[in-house]
N, C-alpha and C positions, 0 to 999 in steps of 0.2 A: 577885234579892234587892234589896230597897229600901234605900237609904241612910238612916240615921237622922240626925236633927238633932243638932248638937254637944251640946246640953243634955241629950239623952237617952242619950248614949254614956257608957261608963265611962271611967275614966282610962286603962286599958290600951288600949282601942280608939283613944282619941285619940292616944296615944303611937305606936301602930302606924301610924296615918294620917300623922302628922308625919314619921316615918322614911321612908315611901314618897315623900312629896312632896319631901323634901330630895334624894333620889338622882336624881330625874328631871332637874332643871336641870343637875346635874353631868354626867350622861350626854350631854345635849344640847350642853353646852359642849365636851366632848371630841370629839363627832362634828363639830361646826362647825369646831373647830381642825384636825381631820384633813382635812376637805374643803377648807379654805383652803390647807392644805399641798399637796394635790393640784393645786389651781388654780395656786399659785405654781410648782410643779414643771413643769406643762404650759406656763406662760408662759416660764419660763427655757429649757425644751427646745424652744421654738418649735413646739409641737404644738397648734394651735388646732383646735377641733372638739368632738366629743362628750366628750372627756376634760375639757374646760374647762367646757362648758355644763351637764352633768349635776350636778356638785357645786353650781353656782350655784342650780339649781332645788331641790336638796335642802336647801341652806342656807335658802333662802326659806321652804320648807315647815316647817323646824324653828323658825324665828323666828316664823312665823305661829302655829304650834301653841303655843309658849310664851306668846305674847300672849293667846291664847284662855284658857289655863290661869290666867293672872293675873286675868282678868276674872271668873272664877267665884268 
């Protein structure tokens, strides 16, 4: 399905798209906060390794994805 230009969409379609786009940054922020909590716990518990590195890579991916979304 091809996406329409905003000028060709109805008010209802535009409202639905706005609601979708608002929830995604909130979900990303919650995930980043959760992953930061995991990193802090692993540092306090002195357990360096996969438990610390995986959340760092996931945070990087979420931030990169959100920057791509802003450019569109």
